[in-house]
N, C-alpha and C positions, 0 to 999 in steps of 0.2 A: 504494499500499500504506499502511496506517496506520501512523504512527510512535510510538514511546513516548519519553518523555523519559529517555534514558539517564543524565543527570547527576544526576537526583534520584529515580529510580526505584528498583526492588528489585535492580538489578545483572543479573547473567547467571547462568545454570545450566550448570554443567560436566558435560557427560556423556562421560566418558573411557573408557579401556579397562577399567576395573572394572566398569562398568555393562553393557558389550556382551560379556562374555567369557562362556564356557559354566559356566566354573567361579570365579566372583568371590571367594569366599571363600578358595580356594587362592591365587588370584593376589594377593590382598591380604596373605596371609600370607608369600608370596614377596617381594613389594614391602617389606614392612615388615622382613623380615630383611636384605635388601640394603641398607636405609637404616642399620640398626644396625650392619651391616658396615662400611658407609662412614664412619659416625661413629666407630666403634672404630679402623678401620685409619688413615683420614686423621689423626685425632687422635693415634695413637700416632707416627705419621711425623712430624708438625708437632713434638709434644714431643721426639722424638729429636734432630731438626735443630736445635732451639732449644737444648737442653741440653747437647749434645755439641759442643765447640769444634772438634773434628776435621773436623765437616761444615760448618763455617762457610766454605765456598768457593763459588764461583759456581753449580756444579753443583748441589749441594743447597740452596742458597739459592732457585734457580728452581724446583726439585722441592717445596720448602716451601710456595711461592707456589701452584703446581699443586694441591696437596693442600687448601689454604686455599680455592681456588676451587671445587674439587670439592666440599668440605664445605658450603659455602654454597650452591652450586648445586642439589645434592640436597635440602638444607633448605627452600629456596623452594618446592620441588614436592611432595615425598612426604609431610610430616606433614599437609598440607591434605587432599590425596588420600585418605589413609587415614581420617583422622578424618571427612571428609565420607561416606566409604563406611560407617563403622561408625554414624554418626549419621543416615544417610539423608537428608543435607542437603547438596545440592550447589550451593548459591547462592555466589555471590561478588558483592561490591558493585562498582560502577563503579570507585571508587577502589582498591579492593583488586586488581581485574583489572588496572589500569594499573601499579600498583606491582610486581606479580607479573611481568608483561610486561617492565618495565624492568630488574628485577633479573636475569631470565633471560637478556635480552639483553646486559646488560653482563657478566654472569660467563661466558656462552658466548663472548662476543667476546674478552673478556680472555684466556680459555684458548686461543682460535684463535691469538693473538699470541705467548702465552708458550711454546706447543710450537714456534712456529717459532725463538724464541730459544733454546729449549733445543737445537734442532738445530744452530744457529749455534755454540753453546758446544761441543758435541761436536766439530764439524767443526774449531774452533779448536784443541781439547784433542788431536785425533788428526793433523790436518793442519799445523797450526802450533804444535807444542808448545813451542818455543823464544820464541814471542812471547805465549804464553797471559796471562802475568801482566800484560801491556801490553793485548792486545786484549780480555782478559775480566777487568779489574780489577774491585774492588768497586763502585767508582764507575759503570762501565759496567754492571755487572750491576744495580744498583740504578736506574740510568736505564731499563733495559730494563723492569724490574718496573713502574717509574712510568709508562712509555710504554703499556704493557699496560693498565693500570687506567684511566688517563685517557682515551685515545683509545676504548676500548670504552665508559666511562660516557657521555661526550658523544655517540657514536653512538647508544647505546641511549636517552637521553634524547629525541634529536631524533625518532627513529622512534616512540617510545611517545606522545609528545605528538602527533604527526601522526596516528598510527593513531586514538587516542580522540577526535578532534576530529570524525569522522564520525558521521552519524546512524545510528542502527540500527533495524532494523525490529521489528515487534511480536514477532516470534520470538525469544526471549532464549536459547536453547539453543545452547551451543558444544560441537560434537561433538569434544571434545578433553579431554586430562587437566589441563591447565592453560590460562590466557590466553596465547596465543601469536599473531603476526601472522596467518599464513596462514588458520588456521581462523576467527578473529575478522573478517576482510574478508569472510567468505562473508554475514555479518549485515548489512553495510552496504547502505543503500539507494541510495546514489550509485554512480556508475561509477568502480571502483576499478583499471581496467586500468593506468592511467598509474603509479600508486602501486605496483602489483604489480610493474612493471616495474623501479620504484626498489628495491624489496625484493630483486627477483631480482639486481639489480647490486649491492647491499649484500652478498649471499650471494657472489657471485663475487668481490669485494673482500676480504672479511674471512675467506673459506673458501679459495678457490681460489689467491689470491696467496701466503698463508702456507705452503699445501700445497705449492706449486711451489717456495718457497724451501727447504722441508723436503726435498723430493726432490732438488733439486739438491746441497744439503748431503750428503745421504747417498750420492749419486753419487760425489761427490768422496772421501767417507769409504771407501767400498768400493774405489775404485780404490789409495787409500792403505794399506788394511789387506792388500789382497792382495798388495802388495809388501813387507810387513814381513818382516825375515829371523827374527824370534822367533815360534814357534808360540803361546808363552803370551802375548805382547803381542798376538798376532792374535785370539787366543781371547777375552781379555778386553775388547778393543774390540767385537768382534761381539757379545758378550753384553750389554754395555752399550747399543749401538745398538739391538739386537733389541728391548729392552724398551721403549725410546722409540718405534720403530716400530710396535710391537703396540699402543700407547697411541694412537698418531696414527691407526692405521688404524680402531680401534674408535670414535674421537670423531669424525674427518672423514666417516666412512661414513654415520653416523646424521644428522649435522648437514648434510650435503650434500644427502642425499636430501630433507631437509625444505626448504631454503632455495634450491637450486641447480636441483634436478630441476624442469622446467617443470610448471606447475598440472594440465595435462590428465592426467598421469601419476599424480596423487595421488588417495588415496581416504581417508576417514577413519580406517579400520581401520589403513591403513599408515602413515598420519601419526602416530597413536598409538604404535604399536609403535616406530617410528623414535625419537619422543621419548622414550619410556620407556628406551630404549636408551642415548641419550647423557645424559640428565638422572639417571637411576637407576642402571643397570647399570654404565655405564663409571666414575662415580665411586666405586663400591664396588669395582671391580677394579684400578683404576689402582694404588693403593699397593702391592697384593699383588704385581702385575707388577714393580714397580720394587724392592720390598724382598725378596721372596723369592729373586731372582737377583742380588742385591746383597750381597756379604760387608762391605762397609763399613757398610750400614745395618743389616744383622742384628748385626754385633759392635757397633754403638753402641747398638743396641736392649738388647742383654744388658748393656751397661756402665750405661746409664741406669737400667734396671729393677733391676739389682743393687745399684746405690746407694740407690735409693729404699725397697728391700725391707730393706736392711741398716741403713738410717737409723733 
């Protein structure tokens, strides 16, 4: 098959869910609305956690990092997809594709790890409350945050560089909303089976291992909560944990479908829907799930907005 020089050529053509849907204009409007919802909700949550000293505790510092990751992740994907659709220009340069892939992998992997650390924080708070200030000190909290960012960035850099070193065939069309490893490998002219196995193993390590840790943490939490003598304490713990588990289910469901499910079970349409779910829908809903069911966050929001409006 004839090859094209992917390093100096015109790049790739992204053909995602907007181009293949029955009502692209309506879907574009929905994605745009979700993006602005993500900007507003995550931005407000970051503002509240930053401005209100009462929320400068590990639980909310981790939550603030989750909002930052969600905000950046959806901004890597959504604006370009919407602008490309409106301008009828779906091209992306080789360098732009590599950068988008790196950012998506780095932010997504960081969120995987952060959600596991958030589950550990809840485990310590509920099951080891007397040791909470030691096991979840500010130093430990920031170490968790740094670990999430650094490990995720290093992994994403390695996989992005290795993916883009392949020679790609003359067909430049990526049947996906953005540059992601699985759909891009379908354009490679070389045998990618070994590398696809590496990507699969990465998915298992980065997704399944943290998910296992999360499920183990919440199993211990559930056992502890059910044995609490206070109904009020039991209810508060369950509300907090149910919010986290809802976010975990939404995020890991879509990401696991993309990176853990074997390739024979994939189709371009399913991959697009899955990717849209964890890069656009989930970032928009995460802060609403946390804040609407959390009296401390809603109270802090009122205090911060009240100060700014009265100033």
